[in-house]
C-alpha distance (Angstrom), angle and dihedral (degrees) to the residues before:
residue distance angle dihedral
M1 . . .
L2 3.81 . .
R3 3.78 90.6 .
G4 3.83 89.9 51.9
N5 3.80 91.9 50.6
S6 3.79 91.3 49.0
L7 3.77 91.2 52.3
L8 3.81 91.3 48.8
I9 3.82 92.5 49.0
G10 3.79 90.4 48.2
L11 3.80 90.9 50.6
I12 3.83 91.8 50.4
L13 3.81 92.3 48.3
G14 3.79 89.9 49.1
I15 3.79 91.9 52.3
L16 3.81 90.9 48.9
A17 3.79 91.7 50.4
A18 3.80 92.0 49.3
T19 3.81 90.8 48.6
L20 3.80 92.2 51.2
L21 3.80 90.4 48.3
L22 3.81 91.7 50.3
L23 3.81 91.6 49.5
S24 3.78 89.9 50.0
V25 3.81 92.1 51.7
L26 3.81 93.1 47.0
T27 3.80 91.8 49.0
Q28 3.80 91.2 50.3
R29 3.81 92.1 48.6
A30 3.81 91.2 50.1
H31 3.79 88.4 49.9
E32 3.81 91.9 50.8
A33 3.81 92.6 45.0
N34 3.79 88.6 61.2
D35 3.81 95.4 53.1
G36 3.78 92.5 -99.8
H37 3.81 93.2 -55.2
D38 3.79 109.8 174.2
F39 3.79 110.1 -126.8
R40 3.78 106.3 -162.7
A41 3.78 128.9 -156.4
E42 3.81 90.8 -100.6
S43 3.81 89.9 59.9
L44 3.79 95.4 62.0
P45 3.81 114.5 126.8
V46 3.79 115.6 -81.2
A47 3.79 124.5 -118.5
L48 3.81 106.1 -137.2
G49 3.77 108.6 -149.5
P50 3.83 131.4 -171.2
S51 3.82 93.3 -109.4
R52 3.81 95.2 75.8
Q53 3.80 116.7 122.3
Q54 3.79 112.9 -105.2
V55 3.81 112.7 -127.2
A56 3.78 137.1 164.7
A57 3.80 92.2 -123.8
V58 3.77 145.7 -24.2
V59 3.81 110.4 -129.9
G60 3.79 107.4 -158.7
V61 3.81 112.9 -166.7
Q62 3.79 105.5 -159.6
T63 3.81 111.4 -137.3
G64 3.79 138.2 155.9
F65 3.80 149.5 -170.1
S66 3.79 119.0 -66.8
R67 3.78 121.0 -125.7
P68 3.82 114.1 -123.0
D69 3.81 90.2 -114.5
A70 3.82 95.7 43.0
T71 3.78 117.9 142.0
T72 3.80 119.3 -130.6
Q73 3.80 89.3 -98.0
Y74 3.82 92.4 60.8
N75 3.81 99.9 32.4
Y76 3.81 104.5 119.1
D77 3.81 93.5 -170.0
L78 3.80 89.9 58.2
R79 3.80 90.9 44.6
R80 3.80 90.6 56.6
Q81 3.80 90.1 48.2
A82 3.80 89.4 52.0
L83 3.79 91.4 49.7
R84 3.81 93.1 49.2
S85 3.80 88.9 52.4
T86 3.82 90.4 52.7
W87 3.81 130.2 24.2
F88 3.84 102.7 -15.2
P89 3.85 114.7 83.6
A90 3.82 109.3 -107.4
S91 3.82 101.4 -139.9
Q92 3.78 140.9 28.9
Q93 3.81 89.2 -108.2
A94 3.81 90.3 53.5
L95 3.80 90.6 47.6
D96 3.80 90.7 51.3
R97 3.81 91.5 49.1
Y98 3.78 91.0 48.5
F99 3.79 90.3 52.9
Q100 3.80 91.8 49.2
D101 3.80 90.5 51.1
T102 3.81 99.6 42.3
G103 3.81 111.0 13.5
L104 3.82 89.1 -121.0
V105 3.81 119.5 134.1
L106 3.82 109.3 -154.7
R107 3.79 119.5 -164.9
F108 3.78 139.9 162.9
V109 3.81 105.4 -125.9
I110 3.80 117.9 -145.4
G111 3.79 139.6 148.4
H112 3.78 127.2 -151.6
S113 3.80 138.4 -66.7
N114 3.79 132.3 -138.3
S115 3.80 86.8 -133.8
Q116 3.80 114.8 89.9
E117 3.79 88.5 -160.6
Q118 3.80 91.4 58.2
E119 3.80 91.1 46.0
R120 3.82 92.1 52.1
A121 3.81 91.5 47.4
L122 3.80 91.6 51.1
D123 3.81 91.5 46.9
A124 3.80 88.7 54.0
E125 3.81 91.4 48.3
A126 3.80 91.1 49.5
A127 3.81 91.2 49.3
E128 3.79 90.8 51.6
F129 3.80 101.0 42.4
G130 3.82 108.5 12.7
G131 3.77 120.7 -156.7
F132 3.82 103.2 110.9
L133 3.79 128.7 134.6
R134 3.80 107.4 -163.3
L135 3.79 119.6 -155.2
S136 3.80 128.0 -152.9
L137 3.80 97.3 -116.8
Q138 3.78 141.8 81.1
E139 3.79 116.3 -96.5
G140 3.80 116.8 -117.5
Y141 3.78 141.3 127.8
S142 3.81 91.4 -110.4
S143 3.82 90.2 58.1
L144 3.82 98.6 52.6
T145 3.81 93.6 114.3
D146 3.80 90.9 47.8
K147 3.79 88.4 50.5
T148 3.80 92.7 52.1
L149 3.79 92.7 48.9
E150 3.80 92.8 45.8
F151 3.82 89.5 48.8
L152 3.81 90.8 53.0
R153 3.80 91.2 47.4
T154 3.80 93.9 47.3
A155 3.81 93.8 45.4
S156 3.82 91.7 46.3
R157 3.80 90.7 49.1
Q158 3.80 92.9 53.9
Y159 3.80 103.1 33.2
D160 3.78 140.3 39.0
A161 3.81 93.3 -143.8
R162 3.77 130.1 -177.3
Y163 3.81 88.7 -148.5
I164 3.79 136.8 5.4
V165 3.80 115.5 -146.5
K166 3.80 121.5 -154.5
V167 3.81 111.2 -167.0
D168 3.80 131.5 160.5
D169 3.80 121.7 -124.6
D170 3.81 91.9 -113.6
V171 3.82 95.5 63.1
F172 3.81 123.0 96.5
L173 3.79 103.2 -133.9
R174 3.78 126.2 -164.1
V175 3.76 89.6 -149.4
D176 3.81 90.3 172.6
R177 3.80 89.0 66.3
L178 3.80 95.8 55.2
P179 3.84 96.1 86.8
H180 3.81 89.6 52.7
A181 3.81 90.6 49.8
F182 3.81 91.9 47.3
R183 3.80 90.4 64.1
Q184 3.80 90.5 52.8
W185 3.80 93.7 47.4
D186 3.80 89.9 48.5
E187 3.79 88.6 63.2
I188 3.81 91.6 73.7
H189 3.83 97.3 25.5
A190 3.80 89.1 -115.1
D191 3.81 115.2 -160.8
Y192 3.80 103.1 175.4
I193 3.77 116.8 37.1
G194 3.77 131.3 174.9
C195 3.78 145.2 87.3
M196 3.78 102.8 -47.1
K197 3.78 124.9 -144.8
T198 3.76 143.9 161.8
G199 3.77 125.9 -148.1
Q200 3.76 146.4 -175.2
I201 3.78 115.8 -79.2
M202 3.80 108.1 -125.4
K203 3.79 106.0 -137.5
D204 3.81 96.5 171.0
A205 3.81 113.2 89.0
R206 3.82 90.2 -145.8
Y207 3.81 91.4 72.3
R208 3.81 123.6 86.1
W209 3.79 95.3 -125.7
H210 3.80 94.5 46.8
E211 3.79 112.9 161.2
P212 3.83 109.7 -148.3
Q213 3.81 91.3 -168.8
H214 3.81 95.6 52.9
E215 3.80 92.3 125.3
V216 3.80 90.1 62.0
L217 3.80 91.3 55.6
G218 3.81 93.6 55.5
S219 3.80 97.0 -156.6
A220 3.78 143.5 79.8
T221 3.82 92.5 -116.8
Y222 3.78 136.6 44.1
F223 3.78 123.9 -109.9
T224 3.81 115.5 -100.0
H225 3.80 114.7 -73.2
T226 3.80 138.6 151.8
W227 3.76 129.8 -93.1
G228 3.78 105.1 -93.0
S229 3.80 96.7 -133.2
F230 3.81 94.4 74.1
Y231 3.78 129.9 11.0
I232 3.77 138.4 134.4
L233 3.80 133.5 -138.4
S234 3.76 127.2 -162.9
G235 3.79 114.8 -112.0
R236 3.79 87.5 -117.9
I237 3.79 95.5 58.3
A238 3.83 92.6 40.6
G239 3.78 88.7 53.0
V240 3.80 90.9 53.1
L241 3.81 90.6 51.8
A242 3.79 90.5 47.6
T243 3.80 92.4 56.8
I244 3.80 99.5 42.9
Q245 3.78 115.4 117.4
P246 3.83 113.7 -105.3
G247 3.79 112.4 -103.5
T248 3.80 92.4 36.9
L249 3.81 98.4 91.9
R250 3.79 121.5 75.9
Y251 3.79 118.5 -136.1
F252 3.81 123.4 -146.9
A253 3.81 126.3 -167.6
N254 3.81 95.7 -91.2
E255 3.80 130.1 50.3
D256 3.80 96.4 -135.2
V257 3.81 92.8 50.8
T258 3.80 91.5 45.7
V259 3.80 94.0 52.5
G260 3.81 89.3 45.7
S261 3.80 90.1 55.3
W262 3.80 90.4 51.8
M263 3.80 89.9 51.9
L264 3.80 89.9 55.3
A265 3.78 91.9 48.9
L266 3.80 91.6 50.6
N267 3.82 93.8 48.8
S268 3.79 91.3 -123.2
T269 3.80 124.2 178.5
H270 3.82 108.3 -109.6
M271 3.80 124.5 -149.7
D272 3.78 124.8 -171.9
D273 3.81 104.3 -149.7
R274 3.80 110.5 179.3
R275 3.82 91.1 -172.9
M276 3.81 86.3 79.4
C277 3.82 96.8 65.8
M278 3.77 107.4 37.5
P279 3.83 121.1 151.0
H280 3.81 92.6 -139.4
C281 3.79 139.2 13.0
T282 3.80 119.9 -80.5
P283 3.82 134.5 162.1
A284 3.82 86.5 -90.7
S285 3.81 103.4 41.1
I286 3.80 120.1 119.2
G287 3.80 100.4 167.5
V288 3.80 125.8 26.4
F289 3.79 126.3 -167.4
D290 3.79 140.5 137.6
M291 3.79 98.4 -88.5
P292 2.99 127.2 -160.9
Q293 3.82 96.7 11.7
C294 3.81 90.8 56.3
A295 3.80 134.9 11.2
G296 3.81 87.5 -125.0
L297 3.77 134.3 1.8
C298 3.79 105.8 -35.2
N299 3.80 90.8 -135.9
P300 3.81 105.7 16.9
V301 3.81 97.1 172.7
E302 3.81 90.8 61.4
S303 3.82 99.5 29.9
M304 3.82 99.9 47.5
P305 3.85 97.3 66.5
K306 3.81 91.7 41.9
L307 3.79 91.5 53.7
Y308 3.79 93.0 44.5
T309 3.81 93.5 55.1
S310 3.80 96.2 41.8
P311 3.83 115.5 105.5
D312 3.81 92.9 -124.8
C313 3.83 92.3 55.3
S314 3.80 98.1 42.6
D315 3.80 100.4 49.9
P316 3.83 119.9 117.2
A317 3.79 118.2 -69.2
V318 3.80 89.7 -116.5
H319 3.80 120.6 17.1
A320 3.77 121.2 -122.5
G321 3.77 112.6 -92.7
T322 3.82 94.4 25.1
P323 3.80 115.5 103.8
E324 3.79 95.7 -151.9
L325 3.78 146.2 4.7
P326 3.82 108.9 -67.3
R327 3.78 115.2 -104.0
I328 3.80 128.7 -136.7
A329 3.80 124.7 -148.2
P330 3.81 111.8 -104.7
I331 3.78 124.9 -124.6
F332 3.80 92.1 -144.9
K333 3.80 117.3 48.0
F334 3.78 112.2 -162.5
Q335 3.75 128.1 -160.8
R336 3.77 108.8 -116.4
Q337 3.78 112.9 -108.4
K338 3.80 120.4 -119.9
W339 3.79 115.5 -123.1
């Protein structure tokens, strides 16, 4: 009897050891498949429960920490000031009222800094104005894709949103037109909305936009994807991304290309909406920036207030006598996906 129990215990311990070894190998292979990308504990998949707050949309304005020698053009503190003086509500009370009126949750999205001085300054700014969504990662240009994914996970964890908006802090946004656009996007169950583009794949490492994984792509140009400065995902597709096991998603060199590849893998419904990348305000514009010279407004601190006070940018969201927000013909026409 004792001998039988010993054999059984030995067999169980052997199975446990083999299981742990297999898990270790699979984790290492997933790590290697993503070019050594470091998936941290905070990036584990999110469990989406029924207690999340239902909202029309989460509008995440991507911002950062300013370098001490930053010019006005790249001073994120000044960009946030410019936004609060224009289309972004200037206090937590104003943000709360805006949510009550529209169902839109507006937040500045930012991670953390190695500088304690920058952290203290941001804490003081958040205490004064409110409206920040802090992410569990270090800010940096090389971590833009991580930041986007962590934003989607954090937003999906807190809110049951119809749409999740990712917009940079150098884009003039007609946020009041978003609810009108939502109804139009709902018509085709759009999951991935923005100004679509393709582009040359840079295979030479000497170029800024070099793509190390160009051989995987097998072409001279990228697949169609949105400009990274302003795009929108359905809450459904963001929720899928939020719950995907780490190590499953492939990363490319650029954030916009990477997200576009995920949209292909998830069989999302694309929509090319040119109203989101207009060079000037019109009765149809939703997003305005200096494309293609810049990926946002070339000088947002100066341009944002000028746009906000101009007659073309401050007209009603929808003009009297028009039943809906005007539409603009797309450049890319996608076949609607079957559900």
